[in-house]
N, C-alpha and C positions, 0 to 999 in steps of 0.2 A: 470450572468450563474450558471450552474446545477452541482450539485457534484454528481458522480459516486464512488459506493462505489468496489473498484478492487481487496481487499483484505483482510481479517480477519488473523490481527496475533493472534497469542496465548500469546504476553503477548508485553511492552513496549519495552523489546531486540527487540524481531523481527520484532516487527513495525517499530523500528530506521532502523534497517538492510533496510527493504524495502524502507523507506523516503530516506536513502544514495543512493543506486543505482538508483531510481526516480532522485534523485539530481543530480547525475552524469548524468543522459541523460537531464537535463535542463527542468523537469517537476516536479513542484510545487504541495504539495501534503498536508494533514490537517488529524488529528489523532480523532479520537473519540472512546471513549468508547462502545463496542458491546453489550452491556447488558442495554442502551437505547436508545432509539431515541429520544432525546432532546440532545443529544449533552456533553457538561462538559469538565472539565480536563478527561486528561488521568490516571488509574489509576495503578494496577499490573495486571488487566484480560486480555481478550480478547480486542482488537480493532481495527475495521476499516480506513484500509488506502483507503482515497478519494481521487480523483481529476476530475479538472471541465474536464464537458463532452467531451469537443473537444481534450480533452488527450487523452480520454481513450484507444485509437490504438496502441500509442506511449507507453503510459505506460504496457501496454498488451506486447507487443513487447520486451521493457526494461528488463521485469521480465522474460521473455521465454531467450530473450539473455543471462543472468544471470545466471538463472537456464542450460542451453546449457553448459555456461563455467564452471560451477561447476560440472558436470556429474551426477546431482542428476534430477529424475526426477518428482520431485513434484509437477511442476507449468503446465506441459504439457503432 
């Protein structure tokens, strides 16, 4: 299966928040550094949040629902 980037987080704290939201929706994700295409450990910089291609729609819906609940218009 292929993985698709659904978000780019500013740092590991934001990425962990996204990962928790997705986990609550039953969606597994992987974090990768945004500065390199090679992957590797995530540091303090920006990072990509990836999900399986088959889970993209559900992941986007989960993030939109969380955004709607927070009252923030950042994702949609």
